PAMILUM-763637 format. One record per residue: residue in three letters; y, x, z of N, C-alpha, C, O, CB in turn. Coordinates in Angstrom, 2 decimals. Each point is the difference from the previous one (the first is absolute). Glycine has a CB too. Layout:
BEGIN
tifi/n.north/n.east/n.up/ca.north/ca.east/ca.up/c.north/c.east/c.up/o.north/o.east/o.up/cb.north/cb.east/cb.up
ALA/Y/X/Z/Y/X/Z/Y/X/Z/Y/X/Z/Y/X/Z
...
END
This chain:
BEGIN
tifi/n.north/n.east/n.up/ca.north/ca.east/ca.up/c.north/c.east/c.up/o.north/o.east/o.up/cb.north/cb.east/cb.up
MET/15.37/-5.01/-33.34/-1.21/0.50/0.61/-1.20/-0.61/-0.70/-0.54/-1.01/0.45/1.71/1.31/1.75
ALA/-1.58/0.28/-3.25/-1.10/-0.52/-0.80/-1.31/0.01/0.78/-0.82/-0.90/-0.18/1.98/1.70/-1.87
PHE/-1.37/0.18/2.90/-1.27/0.10/0.72/-0.19/-1.14/0.98/-1.14/-0.32/0.33/1.25/2.77/-0.58
ALA/0.97/-3.09/0.73/-0.12/-1.10/0.94/-0.69/-1.20/-0.64/-0.58/-0.83/0.71/2.65/1.63/0.46
LYS/-2.03/-0.91/-2.48/-0.67/-1.10/-0.69/-1.51/0.12/0.10/-0.71/-0.99/-0.13/2.64/0.82/-1.42
ASN/-2.43/1.37/1.78/-1.43/0.23/0.07/-0.60/-0.34/1.36/-1.22/0.12/0.18/1.53/1.64/-1.86
VAL/0.49/-2.18/2.63/-0.49/-0.34/1.33/-0.69/-1.35/-0.06/0.58/-0.98/-0.49/1.26/2.33/1.60
SER/-3.05/-1.41/-0.62/-0.77/-1.25/-0.06/0.64/-1.06/0.90/0.65/0.33/0.99/-2.76/0.96/-1.48
PRO/1.92/-2.56/0.14/0.53/-1.09/0.84/-0.55/0.05/1.43/0.69/-0.37/0.95/-0.48/-1.04/-3.01
GLU/-1.45/1.87/2.20/-0.60/0.09/1.34/0.73/1.02/0.86/0.27/-0.24/1.18/-2.50/-0.41/-2.15
LEU/2.56/1.81/0.35/0.73/1.02/0.75/1.41/-0.46/0.32/0.52/0.29/1.08/-1.88/1.48/-2.20
ARG/1.99/-2.48/0.20/1.34/-0.53/0.28/-0.04/-0.94/1.19/0.85/0.07/0.89/-0.24/0.14/-3.32
LYS/-1.61/-1.11/2.46/-0.12/-0.95/1.11/-0.29/0.75/1.30/0.58/-0.32/1.04/-1.41/-1.45/-2.62
GLU/-0.05/2.76/1.52/-0.33/0.77/1.19/1.24/0.71/0.55/0.20/0.06/1.21/-2.54/0.26/-2.06
LEU/3.17/0.20/-0.05/1.23/0.66/0.42/0.93/-1.00/0.68/0.61/0.31/1.03/-0.83/1.34/-2.90
LEU/0.34/-2.85/1.31/0.85/-1.03/0.61/-0.54/-0.42/1.37/0.77/-0.26/0.92/-0.14/-0.54/-3.21
ASP/-1.95/0.73/2.41/-0.60/-0.41/1.27/0.21/1.03/1.11/-0.06/-0.34/1.19/-1.64/-0.92/-2.49
ILE/1.95/2.50/0.93/0.19/1.07/0.97/1.41/0.00/0.60/0.22/0.58/1.06/-1.91/0.77/-2.32
ILE/2.63/-1.99/0.60/1.42/0.09/0.39/0.24/-0.37/1.47/0.73/0.74/0.67/-0.14/-1.27/-3.02
PRO/-1.15/-0.55/2.90/0.25/-0.29/1.43/-0.47/1.13/0.91/0.67/0.33/0.98/-0.91/-2.76/-1.48
ASN/-0.90/3.04/0.18/-0.50/1.12/0.80/0.91/1.21/-0.14/0.24/0.73/0.96/-2.58/-1.58/-1.23
LEU/2.84/1.07/-0.95/0.94/1.11/-0.22/1.25/-0.19/0.86/0.49/0.95/0.60/-1.36/-0.66/-2.95
ARG/1.38/-1.52/2.39/1.22/-0.26/0.76/-0.23/0.24/1.49/0.85/0.57/0.68/-0.13/-2.25/-2.41
ALA/-1.86/1.25/2.23/-0.31/0.22/1.42/-0.09/1.49/0.31/0.52/0.47/1.01/-1.75/-2.66/-0.93
PHE/0.58/2.94/-0.96/-0.12/1.44/0.20/1.37/0.66/-0.11/0.33/0.88/0.79/-2.68/-0.92/-1.70
ALA/3.15/-0.39/-0.06/1.34/0.56/-0.17/0.86/-0.27/1.23/0.76/0.86/0.43/-0.94/-1.17/-2.92
LEU/0.05/-0.89/3.05/0.77/-0.35/1.19/-0.42/0.86/1.19/0.83/0.39/0.81/-0.58/-2.74/-1.66
SER/-1.54/2.65/0.95/-0.45/0.86/1.09/0.50/1.43/-0.16/0.22/0.70/0.98/-2.25/-2.14/-0.74
LEU/2.22/1.86/-1.48/0.50/1.35/-0.24/1.51/0.10/0.19/0.49/0.93/0.65/-2.37/-0.59/-2.25
THR/2.61/-1.30/1.04/1.46/0.09/0.00/0.65/-0.64/1.21/1.08/0.42/0.43/-1.19/-0.43/-2.88
ARG/-0.54/-1.01/3.00/0.53/-0.76/1.15/1.31/-0.72/-0.32/0.78/-0.30/0.90/-1.87/1.94/0.59
ALA/1.31/-1.93/-2.76/1.20/-0.73/-0.41/-0.34/-0.83/-1.23/-0.56/0.51/-0.97/2.09/1.30/1.90
ASN/-1.20/-3.10/-0.89/-0.35/-0.91/-1.09/0.53/0.46/-1.35/-0.74/0.01/-0.98/0.73/-1.85/2.63
ASP/1.28/2.21/-1.70/0.59/0.37/-1.29/-0.64/1.27/-0.55/-0.27/0.09/-1.20/2.42/-1.18/1.89
ARG/-2.38/2.07/0.16/-0.63/1.24/-0.46/-1.45/-0.24/-0.40/-0.50/0.62/-0.93/2.02/0.70/2.42
ALA/-2.19/-2.22/-0.77/-1.39/-0.34/-0.34/-0.06/-0.64/-1.39/-0.85/0.35/-0.81/0.29/-0.66/3.25
ASP/1.47/-0.62/-2.70/0.04/-0.64/-1.31/0.27/1.02/-1.10/-0.61/-0.05/-1.07/1.42/-2.07/2.15
ASP/0.11/3.04/-0.82/0.29/1.06/-0.98/-1.22/0.88/-0.23/-0.29/0.39/-1.14/2.70/-0.42/1.84
LEU/-3.12/0.35/0.37/-1.18/0.85/-0.12/-1.10/-0.70/-0.80/-0.66/0.62/-0.82/1.24/0.46/3.01
VAL/-0.76/-2.38/-1.94/-1.00/-0.76/-0.76/0.37/-0.01/-1.49/-0.85/0.23/-0.86/0.36/-1.67/2.89
GLN/1.76/1.18/-2.30/0.45/-0.04/-1.40/-0.20/1.35/-0.68/-0.49/0.06/-1.13/2.18/-1.83/1.74
GLU/-1.31/2.83/0.06/-0.16/1.34/-0.57/-1.48/0.33/-0.22/-0.37/0.60/-1.01/2.50/0.12/2.13
THR/-2.96/-1.12/-0.17/-1.44/0.23/-0.12/-0.58/-0.74/-1.20/-0.77/0.57/-0.77/0.64/-0.26/3.25
LEU/0.51/-1.58/-2.63/-0.51/-0.79/-1.11/0.47/0.57/-1.34/-0.77/0.03/-0.97/0.74/-2.05/2.44
MET/1.26/2.48/-1.52/0.50/0.60/-1.24/-0.78/1.27/-0.33/-0.39/0.22/-1.15/2.68/-1.17/1.61
LYS/-2.51/1.78/0.53/-0.75/1.24/-0.24/-1.44/-0.31/-0.40/-0.53/0.62/-0.92/1.98/0.58/2.58
ALA/-2.07/-2.16/-0.98/-1.38/-0.37/-0.34/-0.06/-0.53/-1.43/-0.89/0.37/-0.76/0.40/-0.89/3.19
TRP/1.42/-0.33/-2.78/0.01/-0.59/-1.34/0.20/1.09/-1.06/-0.66/-0.01/-1.04/1.56/-2.14/1.99
ASN/0.01/3.06/-0.68/0.26/1.07/-0.96/-1.16/0.98/-0.11/-0.14/0.68/-1.01/2.56/-0.91/1.52
LYS/-3.25/0.31/0.52/-1.12/0.94/0.01/-1.35/-0.71/-0.16/-1.05/0.61/0.21/2.40/0.91/1.25
PHE/-1.32/-2.80/-1.83/-1.24/-0.75/-0.12/-0.99/0.65/-0.96/-1.21/-0.15/0.15/2.49/-1.91/0.36
HIS/-0.77/2.78/-1.48/-0.89/0.66/-0.95/-0.84/1.10/0.68/-1.00/0.45/-0.56/2.65/-0.95/-1.27
LEU/-1.24/0.93/3.02/-0.75/1.00/0.75/-1.06/-0.61/0.92/-0.90/0.70/0.47/2.92/0.76/-0.58
PHE/-1.90/-2.77/0.36/-0.95/-0.67/0.89/-1.35/-0.13/-0.69/-0.07/-0.39/-1.17/1.95/-0.88/2.29
GLN/-2.94/1.59/-0.41/-1.35/-0.10/-0.55/-0.61/-1.33/0.41/-0.28/-0.22/1.18/0.00/2.73/-1.12
GLU/0.07/-3.39/-1.03/-0.59/-1.31/0.31/-1.35/0.20/0.66/-0.75/0.91/-0.34/1.95/-1.97/-1.59
GLY/-1.49/0.20/2.88/-1.23/0.11/0.75/0.19/0.70/1.34/-0.87/-0.07/0.87/-0.36/0.10/-3.02
THR/2.39/0.64/2.31/0.31/0.61/1.30/0.85/-0.99/0.79/0.31/-1.08/-0.49/-0.43/3.45/-0.47
ASN/0.50/-2.00/2.16/0.70/-0.89/0.92/1.50/-0.03/-0.31/0.73/0.94/0.33/-2.48/-0.48/1.43
LEU/2.20/-1.55/-2.38/1.42/-0.14/-0.36/0.88/-0.04/1.25/1.07/0.60/0.02/-1.74/-1.84/-2.11
LYS/0.21/0.54/3.11/0.79/-0.13/1.23/0.26/1.38/0.62/1.13/0.31/0.37/-2.11/-2.60/0.03
ALA/-0.05/3.09/-0.29/0.16/1.34/0.57/0.91/0.85/-0.88/0.80/0.78/0.51/-3.08/-0.94/0.54
TRP/2.16/0.03/-2.37/0.83/0.76/-0.93/1.48/-0.35/0.18/0.85/0.89/0.05/-2.77/-0.83/-1.68
VAL/2.22/-1.35/1.73/1.39/-0.44/0.15/0.54/0.38/1.38/1.16/0.40/0.12/-1.58/-2.31/-1.72
PHE/-0.41/1.78/2.64/0.45/0.38/1.34/0.28/1.50/0.08/0.91/0.43/0.71/-2.25/-2.33/0.26
THR/0.56/2.69/-1.68/0.25/1.45/-0.05/1.34/0.28/-0.67/0.76/0.85/0.46/-3.24/-0.41/-0.54
ILE/2.77/-1.17/-0.99/1.30/0.15/-0.67/1.12/-0.34/0.98/0.99/0.72/0.07/-2.03/-1.28/-2.31
MET/0.88/-0.55/3.00/1.03/-0.40/0.95/0.20/1.06/1.07/1.13/0.37/0.32/-1.69/-2.77/-0.74
ARG/-0.53/2.88/0.97/0.10/1.00/1.06/0.70/1.26/-0.51/0.88/0.54/0.67/-2.99/-1.45/0.38
ASN/1.73/1.37/-2.23/0.64/1.18/-0.57/1.48/-0.24/-0.27/0.84/0.87/0.23/-3.03/-0.22/-1.25
GLU/2.52/-1.84/0.52/1.40/-0.33/-0.27/0.80/-0.04/1.31/1.12/0.50/0.05/-1.82/-1.83/-2.09
PHE/0.12/0.75/3.07/0.69/-0.05/1.29/0.33/1.39/0.51/1.13/0.27/0.40/-2.32/-2.41/0.13
TYR/0.19/3.03/-0.55/0.25/1.36/0.50/0.96/0.77/-0.90/0.75/0.84/0.49/-3.02/-0.85/0.52
SER/2.27/-0.27/-2.29/0.99/0.62/-0.89/1.41/-0.47/0.37/0.94/0.80/0.05/-2.65/-0.67/-1.90
GLN/1.84/-1.42/2.11/1.31/-0.54/0.40/0.44/0.58/1.34/1.18/0.30/0.18/-1.67/-2.41/-1.43
MET/-0.44/2.27/2.17/0.36/0.54/1.32/0.50/1.44/-0.13/0.93/0.40/0.70/-2.64/-1.91/0.38
ARG/1.09/2.28/-1.94/0.47/1.37/-0.21/1.42/-0.01/-0.58/0.83/0.84/0.37/-3.21/-0.06/-0.74
LYS/2.66/-1.72/-0.52/1.33/-0.09/-0.60/1.05/-0.46/1.01/1.17/0.36/-0.11/-2.25/-0.86/-2.08
ARG/0.64/-0.29/3.17/0.94/-0.55/0.99/0.05/0.84/1.26/0.11/-0.53/1.11/-0.54/-1.74/-2.02
GLY/0.36/3.55/0.76/-0.04/0.90/1.14/1.15/-0.15/0.96/-0.14/0.30/1.19/-1.06/1.24/-2.61
ARG/2.33/-1.99/0.93/1.18/-0.12/0.87/0.26/-1.41/0.49/1.03/-0.26/0.62/-0.08/2.16/-1.85
GLU/-1.86/-2.80/0.98/0.19/-1.39/0.42/0.00/-0.09/1.53/-0.77/0.68/0.67/-0.32/-1.49/-2.80
VAL/1.95/-0.05/2.66/0.10/-0.18/1.45/-1.22/-0.77/0.50/-0.34/-1.06/-0.52/2.87/1.09/0.40
GLN/-3.18/0.53/1.12/-1.16/-0.65/0.61/0.45/-0.88/1.16/0.96/0.33/0.70/-2.45/1.60/-1.39
ASP/0.81/-3.03/0.89/0.28/-0.90/1.11/-1.16/0.07/0.98/-0.61/-1.02/0.34/1.99/-0.52/-1.81
THR/-1.68/2.75/1.93/-1.19/0.22/0.83/0.06/-0.71/1.34/-1.04/-0.43/0.52/0.78/2.60/-1.64
ASP/1.45/-2.30/1.69/0.08/-0.68/1.29/0.19/-1.51/-0.14/0.04/-0.70/1.01/0.91/2.79/-0.05
GLY/-0.83/-2.59/-2.19/0.08/-1.43/-0.24/1.34/-0.65/0.29/0.07/-1.23/0.06/-2.42/1.21/0.43
VAL/3.40/0.79/-0.29/1.31/-0.56/0.33/0.51/-0.88/-1.14/0.44/-1.13/0.24/0.06/3.13/1.19
PHE/-0.57/-1.50/-2.64/0.50/-0.77/-1.14/-0.84/-1.25/-0.22/0.55/-1.09/-0.18/0.30/3.21/-0.86
SER/-2.15/-1.98/1.05/-0.87/-1.16/-0.26/0.10/-1.02/1.13/-0.15/-1.20/-0.26/-1.40/2.67/-1.04
ALA/1.79/-1.04/2.52/0.14/-0.95/1.11/1.23/-0.87/-0.17/0.01/-1.16/0.42/-1.16/2.78/1.09
GLN/2.19/-1.09/-2.12/1.21/-0.77/-0.24/-0.23/-1.07/-1.07/0.68/-1.02/0.00/0.70/3.01/0.65
LEU/-2.33/-1.76/-1.54/-0.27/-0.94/-1.08/-1.00/-1.08/0.41/-0.09/-1.04/-0.66/0.56/2.86/-0.95
ALA/-1.20/-1.59/2.68/-1.05/-0.93/0.41/0.59/-1.21/0.72/1.05/0.10/0.65/-2.66/1.81/-0.48
THR/0.93/-3.04/-0.29/0.37/-1.19/0.75/-1.08/-0.25/1.05/-1.15/0.39/-0.17/2.41/-1.38/-1.81
HIS/-0.86/0.35/3.06/-0.95/-0.29/1.06/-0.99/-1.04/-0.48/0.40/-1.05/-0.49/1.32/1.61/2.24
PRO/-3.03/-0.28/-1.62/-1.01/-0.94/-0.48/-0.01/-1.29/0.82/0.24/0.01/1.20/-1.61/1.92/-1.98
GLN/1.10/-3.03/0.10/0.00/-1.30/0.65/-1.40/-0.47/0.39/-0.14/-0.89/0.84/2.17/0.34/-2.14
GLN/-3.05/1.14/0.70/-1.36/-0.44/0.28/-0.83/1.18/0.46/0.24/1.15/-0.38/-0.05/-2.99/-1.32
GLU/-1.16/1.55/2.52/-0.83/1.06/0.57/-0.77/0.77/-1.08/-0.15/1.22/0.09/-0.06/-2.57/1.99
GLY/-0.28/0.64/-3.10/-0.72/0.66/-1.08/0.88/0.99/-0.73/-0.44/1.08/-0.38/-0.98/-3.09/0.13
HIS/2.68/1.63/0.06/0.95/0.90/-0.66/0.24/1.23/0.88/0.10/1.12/-0.50/1.01/-3.08/-0.67
MET/-1.02/1.74/2.47/0.20/1.12/0.92/-1.21/0.93/-0.02/0.15/1.22/0.03/1.32/-2.67/1.42
ASP/-2.67/0.86/-1.48/-1.21/0.82/-0.08/-0.01/0.83/-1.27/-0.38/1.17/0.01/-0.86/-2.89/1.33
MET/1.67/1.11/-2.45/0.03/0.73/-1.26/1.02/1.13/0.06/-0.24/1.09/-0.52/-0.45/-3.17/-0.71
CYS/1.82/1.84/1.86/0.99/1.06/0.17/-0.56/1.15/0.83/0.20/1.17/-0.31/1.65/-2.88/0.13
ASP/-2.55/1.36/1.26/-0.63/1.02/0.83/-1.01/0.80/-0.81/-0.09/1.23/0.11/0.41/-2.66/1.92
PHE/-1.09/0.72/-2.85/-0.99/0.67/-0.83/0.67/0.95/-1.00/-0.43/1.14/-0.17/-1.10/-3.13/0.41
ARG/2.58/1.51/-0.89/0.70/0.86/-0.96/0.57/1.24/0.67/-0.07/1.10/-0.54/0.63/-3.12/-0.83
THR/0.01/1.84/2.55/0.55/1.13/0.74/-1.11/1.00/0.34/0.17/1.21/-0.17/1.64/-2.69/1.11
ALA/-2.93/0.96/-0.47/-1.12/0.88/0.35/-0.56/0.68/-1.26/-0.36/1.17/0.05/-0.20/-2.65/1.92
LEU/0.49/0.75/-3.07/-0.49/0.58/-1.25/0.93/1.10/-0.49/-0.46/1.06/-0.44/-0.62/-3.25/-0.15
GLU/2.37/1.96/0.67/0.97/1.01/-0.45/0.00/1.23/0.90/0.37/1.09/-0.44/1.02/-2.93/-0.50
ALA/-1.81/1.68/2.19/-0.03/1.13/0.93/-1.21/0.91/-0.24/-0.04/1.13/0.50/1.23/-2.56/1.17
LEU/-2.15/0.94/-2.44/-1.17/0.83/-0.29/0.41/1.19/-0.87/0.96/-0.10/-0.77/-2.47/-1.92/0.94
PRO/0.80/3.12/-0.06/0.24/1.10/-0.93/-0.23/-0.50/-1.43/-0.83/-0.87/-0.24/0.12/2.59/1.99
GLU/1.46/-1.16/-2.67/-0.01/-0.49/-1.38/-1.39/-0.01/-0.62/-0.35/-0.95/-0.69/2.66/1.81/0.46
ASP/-3.11/0.17/0.48/-1.33/0.06/-0.61/-0.92/-1.08/0.56/-0.83/-0.55/-0.73/1.13/3.02/0.40
GLN/-0.16/-2.78/1.63/-0.82/-1.06/0.60/0.43/-1.37/-0.50/-0.84/-0.85/-0.32/0.50/2.28/2.36
ARG/1.65/-1.66/-2.12/0.52/-1.27/-0.47/-0.44/-0.24/-1.44/-0.44/-1.10/-0.35/2.43/1.31/1.89
GLU/-1.88/0.81/-2.37/-0.38/-0.12/-1.39/-1.49/-0.36/-0.13/-0.35/-0.89/-0.76/2.14/2.56/0.13
ALA/-2.64/-0.98/1.37/-1.44/-0.27/-0.05/-0.31/-1.41/0.48/-0.81/-0.69/-0.62/0.36/3.13/0.99
LEU/1.08/-2.87/0.71/-0.24/-1.33/0.54/0.44/-1.09/-0.97/-0.70/-1.00/-0.16/0.98/1.93/2.46
VAL/0.86/-0.74/-2.94/0.49/-0.99/-0.95/-0.91/-0.07/-1.23/-0.28/-1.09/-0.50/2.64/1.49/1.30
LEU/-2.81/0.73/-1.28/-0.90/0.00/-1.15/-1.30/-0.72/0.32/-0.47/-0.82/-0.79/1.48/2.97/0.02
ILE/-1.59/-1.86/1.93/-1.29/-0.59/0.38/0.17/-1.43/0.49/-0.67/-0.92/-0.49/-0.18/3.20/1.09
GLY/1.75/-2.48/0.36/0.12/-1.30/0.65/0.77/-1.04/-0.79/-0.43/-1.15/-0.09/0.32/2.36/2.19
ALA/1.23/-0.83/-2.68/0.84/-0.98/-0.68/-0.32/-0.16/-1.47/0.16/-1.09/-0.56/1.59/1.63/2.19
ASN/-2.21/0.52/-2.26/-0.23/-0.07/-1.44/-1.47/-0.07/-0.39/-0.32/-0.14/-1.18/2.40/1.40/0.91
GLY/-2.96/-1.18/1.25/-1.41/-0.20/-0.26/-0.72/1.12/-0.73/-1.06/-0.21/-0.58/1.62/-2.12/0.55
PHE/0.02/3.52/0.05/-0.66/1.13/-0.63/-1.22/0.40/0.83/0.00/-0.15/1.22/2.19/0.93/-2.20
SER/-3.20/-0.28/0.32/-1.12/0.61/0.71/0.48/1.37/0.48/1.04/0.50/-0.44/-2.81/-1.76/-0.94
TYR/1.01/1.86/2.28/0.37/1.34/0.46/-0.01/0.98/-1.17/0.85/0.90/-0.07/-1.80/-1.41/2.36
GLU/0.00/0.35/-3.19/-0.09/0.89/-1.16/1.24/-0.13/-0.88/0.55/1.00/-0.46/-3.07/-1.17/0.53
GLU/2.94/-1.08/-0.32/1.18/-0.23/-0.84/1.26/0.55/0.66/0.83/0.62/-0.66/-1.93/-2.67/-0.29
ALA/1.23/1.82/2.25/1.18/0.50/0.72/0.02/1.52/-0.01/1.06/0.61/-0.11/-1.07/-2.65/1.57
ALA/-1.16/2.66/-1.34/-0.08/1.46/-0.06/0.44/0.50/-1.37/0.69/1.01/-0.11/-2.56/-1.03/1.80
ALA/1.48/-0.70/-2.73/0.39/0.40/-1.36/1.51/-0.15/-0.20/0.63/0.86/-0.63/-2.89/-1.55/-0.22
VAL/2.84/-0.38/1.37/1.44/-0.23/-0.14/0.80/1.09/0.72/0.97/0.52/-0.54/-1.38/-2.99/0.37
THR/-0.02/2.82/1.38/0.76/0.96/0.80/-0.39/1.44/-0.26/0.72/0.93/0.38/-0.51/-2.67/1.33
GLY/-1.35/1.94/-2.36/-0.43/1.36/-0.30/-0.56/0.77/1.18/0.08/1.22/0.06/1.62/-1.23/-1.80
VAL/-2.29/-0.73/2.69/-0.62/0.66/1.16/-1.47/-0.44/0.09/-0.43/-0.90/-0.73/2.66/1.00/1.97
ALA/-2.98/0.52/-0.37/-1.41/-0.32/0.18/-0.18/-1.38/0.65/0.88/-0.49/0.71/-1.39/2.94/-0.50
ILE/-0.63/-3.07/-0.48/-0.30/-1.32/0.56/0.02/0.05/1.53/0.52/-0.91/0.64/-1.92/0.35/-2.67
GLY/0.85/1.61/2.61/0.00/0.14/1.46/1.40/0.06/0.57/0.26/-0.51/1.09/-2.43/1.70/-1.26
THR/3.07/-0.57/-0.57/1.40/0.08/0.44/0.62/-1.40/0.03/0.71/-0.35/0.94/-0.50/2.68/-1.90
ILE/-0.48/-3.12/-0.09/0.52/-1.38/-0.04/-0.57/-0.80/1.16/0.74/-0.72/0.67/-0.52/0.84/-3.19
LYS/-1.52/-0.02/2.76/-0.63/-0.74/1.10/0.62/0.39/1.33/0.25/-0.86/0.85/-2.38/0.72/-2.16
SER/2.37/1.42/1.50/0.60/0.49/1.23/1.42/-0.54/0.17/0.38/-0.44/1.08/-1.80/2.51/-1.22
ARG/2.19/-2.04/-0.94/1.39/-0.49/0.07/0.04/-1.48/0.32/0.82/-0.44/0.81/-0.13/2.19/-2.46
VAL/-1.57/-2.53/1.02/-0.04/-1.44/0.26/-0.40/-0.26/1.45/0.59/-0.85/0.66/-1.16/0.40/-3.07
SER/-0.43/1.16/2.89/-0.45/-0.18/1.38/1.11/0.33/1.00/0.24/-0.76/0.94/-2.57/1.31/-1.66
ARG/3.00/0.57/0.51/1.10/0.38/0.90/1.14/-1.00/-0.08/0.62/-0.32/1.02/-1.25/2.73/-1.26
ALA/0.92/-2.91/-0.96/1.08/-0.98/-0.16/-0.35/-1.30/0.73/0.85/-0.56/0.69/-0.24/1.57/-2.92
ARG/-1.83/-1.47/2.09/-0.41/-1.24/0.67/0.07/0.16/1.52/0.48/-0.89/0.70/-1.98/0.34/-2.64
THR/1.01/1.69/2.44/0.03/0.25/1.44/1.44/0.02/0.50/0.30/-0.60/1.04/-2.43/1.91/-1.21
LYS/3.02/-0.64/-0.54/1.40/0.09/0.41/0.66/-1.38/-0.04/0.76/-0.34/0.91/-0.65/2.70/-1.79
LEU/-0.39/-3.15/-0.15/0.56/-1.35/-0.07/-0.49/-0.86/1.17/0.78/-0.74/0.60/-0.65/0.93/-3.10
MET/-1.41/-0.09/2.82/-0.53/-0.78/1.13/0.69/0.40/1.31/0.30/-0.86/0.83/-2.52/0.68/-2.02
GLU/2.47/1.47/1.35/0.69/0.46/1.21/1.44/-0.51/0.02/0.46/-0.54/1.01/-1.91/2.60/-0.96
GLU/2.16/-1.91/-1.16/1.41/-0.41/-0.08/0.16/-1.50/0.20/0.95/-0.45/0.65/-0.52/2.36/-2.18
LEU/-1.35/-2.69/0.97/0.10/-1.46/0.06/-0.73/-0.58/1.20/-0.04/-1.22/0.19/0.23/1.19/-2.66
GLU/-0.78/0.92/3.29/-0.73/-0.40/1.20/-1.10/-1.01/-0.31/-0.15/-1.00/0.69/2.21/1.44/0.64
VAL/-2.82/-0.16/-2.39/-1.14/-0.82/-0.38/-1.23/0.58/0.67/-0.36/1.16/-0.21/1.41/-1.81/-2.02
ASN/-1.69/-0.18/3.05/-1.14/0.49/0.78/-1.33/-0.52/-0.50/-1.05/0.43/0.49/2.54/-0.27/1.45
GLY/-1.48/-1.07/-2.88/-1.26/-0.54/-0.50/0.24/-1.20/-0.87/1.14/-0.30/-0.37/-2.29/1.12/2.39
GLU/0.07/-1.52/-2.36/0.11/-1.14/-0.90/0.85/-1.12/0.59/0.60/-0.77/-0.76/-2.81/1.37/-0.16
SER/2.27/-0.71/2.23/0.77/-1.09/0.62/1.50/0.13/-0.26/0.74/-0.96/0.18/-2.49/0.81/1.58
ALA/2.19/1.33/-2.19/1.42/0.18/-0.30/0.39/-0.63/-1.32/1.18/-0.11/-0.32/-1.23/2.22/1.63
TYR/-0.95/-2.54/-2.11/0.26/-0.62/-1.28/-0.12/-1.51/0.10/-0.66/-0.52/0.91/-0.17/2.56/-2.08
GLY/1.46/-2.73/0.26/-0.15/-1.45/-0.07/0.95/-0.72/0.94/0.90/0.61/0.57/-3.26/-0.28/-1.20
PRO/2.16/-1.62/0.78/0.91/-0.81/0.81/-0.10/0.33/1.49/-1.06/0.35/0.51/0.88/-2.15/-2.22
ASP/1.31/1.67/2.40/0.01/0.22/1.44/-0.52/-1.26/0.72/-0.37/-0.97/-0.66/2.31/2.61/0.44
ALA/-1.96/-1.62/1.54/-0.56/-1.11/0.78/0.73/-1.31/-0.27/-0.64/-1.05/-0.11/-0.04/2.68/1.87
LEU/2.01/-1.60/-1.87/0.76/-1.21/-0.26/-0.32/-0.56/-1.37/-0.20/-1.21/-0.16/2.03/2.05/1.65
ALA/-1.90/0.03/-2.49/-0.32/-0.46/-1.36/-1.40/-0.59/-0.05/-0.23/-1.01/-0.67/1.76/2.76/-0.28
LEU/-2.49/-1.12/1.65/-1.36/-0.53/0.03/-0.03/-1.39/0.63/-0.74/-0.87/-0.45/-0.16/3.21/0.58
HIS/1.70/-2.53/0.91/0.08/-1.31/0.65/0.54/-1.04/-0.97/-0.54/-1.10/-0.10/0.88/2.21/2.33
VAL/0.72/-0.76/-2.94/0.60/-0.95/-0.96/-0.97/-0.30/-1.12/-0.16/-1.15/-0.39/2.46/2.02/0.94
ILE/-2.94/0.16/-1.08/-0.97/-0.19/-1.08/-1.14/-0.88/0.48/-0.45/-0.90/-0.71/1.05/3.13/-0.28
GLY/-1.08/-1.97/2.20/-1.13/-0.76/0.55/0.35/-1.45/0.24/-0.85/-0.87/-0.19/0.04/2.95/1.24
SER/2.05/-2.37/-0.64/0.36/-1.38/0.30/0.42/-0.77/-1.24/0.03/-1.23/0.03/0.67/1.98/2.23
ASN/-0.37/-0.07/-3.34/0.44/-0.67/-1.23/-1.08/-0.15/-1.05/0.23/-0.63/-1.03/2.00/1.52/1.49
SER/-3.40/-0.33/-0.24/-1.05/-0.13/-1.00/-1.30/-0.38/0.66/-0.25/0.37/1.15/1.39/1.32/-2.61
SER/-1.95/-2.42/0.74/-1.27/-0.44/0.56/-1.04/1.11/-0.03/-0.97/-0.03/0.77/1.50/-2.29/-1.50
SER/-0.33/3.29/-0.12/-0.95/1.13/-0.05/0.79/1.28/-0.01/1.13/0.05/-0.49/-2.85/-1.41/-0.75
THR/1.14/2.38/1.77/0.67/1.31/0.01/-0.48/0.80/-1.17/-1.16/-0.08/-0.40/1.38/0.04/2.89
ARG/0.67/0.82/-3.04/-0.33/0.86/-1.13/-0.45/1.35/0.51/0.53/0.53/0.97/1.12/-1.72/-2.42
LYS/-2.62/1.73/0.78/-0.42/1.37/0.31/0.89/0.95/-0.77/0.30/-0.23/-1.17/-2.69/-0.49/1.59
MET/2.81/1.81/0.23/0.86/0.97/-0.66/-0.75/1.26/-0.26/0.56/0.95/-0.55/1.42/-1.92/1.64
END
């Protein structure tokens, strides 16, 4: 691949810096660690092979995320006969009972996130987890900015309902943790 030599060191570093975000997005799409890793690898290979098509000065992150999204949907079309675990029977057998409340909260969050419609989940992950602007997320998904804003709003509302979050007091340490923090430190930290 002679053209790969023409990639600037800055672009190479930027591509490497995007990998954690790619993995998070891939995990939200595939819902399986091994498939997410495969999707990231396939995305990086495609991006690297097509780097000569990338226009420097444009948004590399959005370009690579678009490649990932397109690759994911291509794979889904190919896997038309794959068995779905929509009721969670198979995944429930693989899960272990959480030992800590934070882990349980994260499991609840993942369950609620997975229950969102695919378009809402995708928009929320792009905006909330990967730090895309609404404009960038709209470019990645190929929809209008207003559509992305609407999907994110509906996703947030649905998550708040599912997780029974009623306001800011639902975040941060509970009363017992605040008591322990208060008695073990001379000053309280602002969160």
